[in-house]
N, C-alpha and C positions, 0 to 999 in steps of 0.2 A: 559445475561446482568451481573449476578452477576459475572462469572467469569471474564469477561472482565472488570469490573472495581476494582477485586481484583488484580489482574493481573498487573494493571497499578499504582496502588496503591503500591505496590511491588516493581514495577520496580523507581519508584520516589522515594521512602527511601532510594532504593541502592544507585541508583544516589547521592544524596544528601549526604550520607555517605561518598561517594569516593570523594570529593572536598576538599583541603586546605581551609585555614582561607582567604587567598587572591581571593581564586576563589569563596566563597561566596559571595564575598561584592561586587564583579561585579555581581554575580548571582542577590542579589539584586537590584540592577539597573535594568541590564537587563529585568526582572522582573517587575519592576514597568514602562519602557517603554513600553513594551508588553501590561499590566495591561490596559493603557491608550488610546489602539485604539484594541484590542481582547480581546473578553468574552466568553471564551470556557468552557462548565461544564465540571466536574470528569469525565465524559465518553466518552471524544472529544479524539482522535488520537492525534491532535492537539499539546495538551500538551504533546508528549512526547518528548525529548529533541535528540533524533537521528539525525544524517544529512544523506544526500543522494546524488547520482551524477546519472547524466540521461544521456540519449545517446547522448545526444550535449556534453556532457563534464561537463554542469552545476551545480554548488551545490548550494541543496534546504532542507530544511525545510518540514515536512508533513503540517505545516502550511500554507504554501505557497499553498497549495491545495484547501483551503478554499473560498469558494462563490461558488464550482460547487459539485454536488453530485458525488461520487467516488466510481466506481465500479471497485475494486482490486483483483488480483490473484497473489500466488504465484508462479513462476516457476523455471526453468535454460535451457539457450537454448539450449546445447547441447541432451537436454533431444528426445527422438525416439518413447516416448508409451504415457505417459497422457500427457504429454503437447500439444503439437501438438492438441489434445481434447478440453485440456482450450483453448487454441487460438480459436480455432472452436466457443468453444460456446460462447467467451467475442464479435466475430463476430460477432454471430449471435444474442445476446443481443444489440450490438451496431443497430443493421440494421433495426431493430422494432422500434426503439425508433423514433417518431415523428419528421418528419424535425423541428416544431417550439421549441421543446427542446434539438439538438443535441450539440446545442453551451453551454448548461447547466451541459454538464456529462463529465468527467474526465474518462477514463481508464488506469488502471494502471497496470503493471507488473513488479515483485519486483523480483528479482533474489534471492534463494538460496542458488548459487556457483559465490560472487563476486568475488574469484578469475580467474576464466575462463571468466567470463562474465565481462568485460573490458567495457566502454561505446560505443568502436570501436566495440566490439563483438555486442554490445545491437543493436546499430546504423545499423550494417549488416542482425542483426536477423527483427528490423522494416521493413527494407527494403524489405528482402527476403520474408516477411509475408504481402507486403501492407499495413504496418500500419505505415506511418514514415510521417503524418500529424497529427496536432495541437492536436487532442482528444487522440493519443495515448500518451504516458508515459514510458517507460522503466528506473528503478531504479536499484543502486549496493549500499549498504553501505560496513559498514565495520560487520564482522563475530558476532561480540557483539553484534550489532544494528539487524542484519540480524534476531541474534536467536531471541532476546526481543521483536522483533516485530510479529514475527512469534508466541510467545506465547502468545502475546496480542489478535491477531487472532485463537486462538485456531489449527493453523496449526503445524503439526509435521513431520520434514522431519530428514531422517538419511541417511548418506550416505554408499552405499552396495559393491559399487567398486569403482577403482580411477577415475573411470568418471561416474558412477551414483550414482542416490539418488532415496529412496522411500520418498514419500510424500504425504499430505492431496490434497485429491482435492476440493478446497474451495472456490467458489465466494463471497466475500463480499461486501454489498453496503454501502457506508458513508452517511448521510445528509450533506447538507452544513457547516454546524455547527463542522463535521467530528466523529457523533456521529452515531456508525454503528448500523442501521434499519434495515437488512437482513443478512441474508448468504444461497449461493446451495452449498449443497454437492454433488460430484458424478462425471459422466462424462456420457455427452448426454443429463441427464436430463429436464425435463419441464420447459423451464428459465418464463415459464408466471410469477410466483408472484415475480423473481424477473425484471422481465421489469416492473410491476406495482409499484413496489417500487419505482425503479426509477423514472417513470415518474410522481407519485405522488410528489416527492421532488424536482420534476427539475421545480420550478416553480420562 
């Protein structure tokens, strides 16, 4: 968690340093507006300034996910090895959440290959995997935002061929305020602790 906070603070400093005076003035106004409605801790991913596009072509920010427990994993849709197993792991987790908790959980897939994974491709992938209902959300962002967010999650990835990546296999769970509460690393591992973390915070 200390690593998570260090990375987040580093990104915040980098973002501020790149803005001109006019943008800073706008940010002061925006931050005042946000502060009136949102109170996120320094550990919350909802503070990140990144923008994302969903499989339905909608533009969102991470703070739009507040109010639900979020189970999140980074994949790419053309992956033929680890990613299908990560999808299966997410499906297995979702299946074991009690019915009275299901509407309080959002399952999010973030693409590490935004060039290929357009909203149209993400939508097709969701349909192919029978994940086109509301609890499943697929996101793509810019290369920069994707890299920054991966660093926050301690997920590493690297292109090894024109169409393939090597990448970490980590499912992260966040509470309703965007704070990380659990990570599960590996493929096909026992998800009991992950499921319990979701249930405990889906209140």
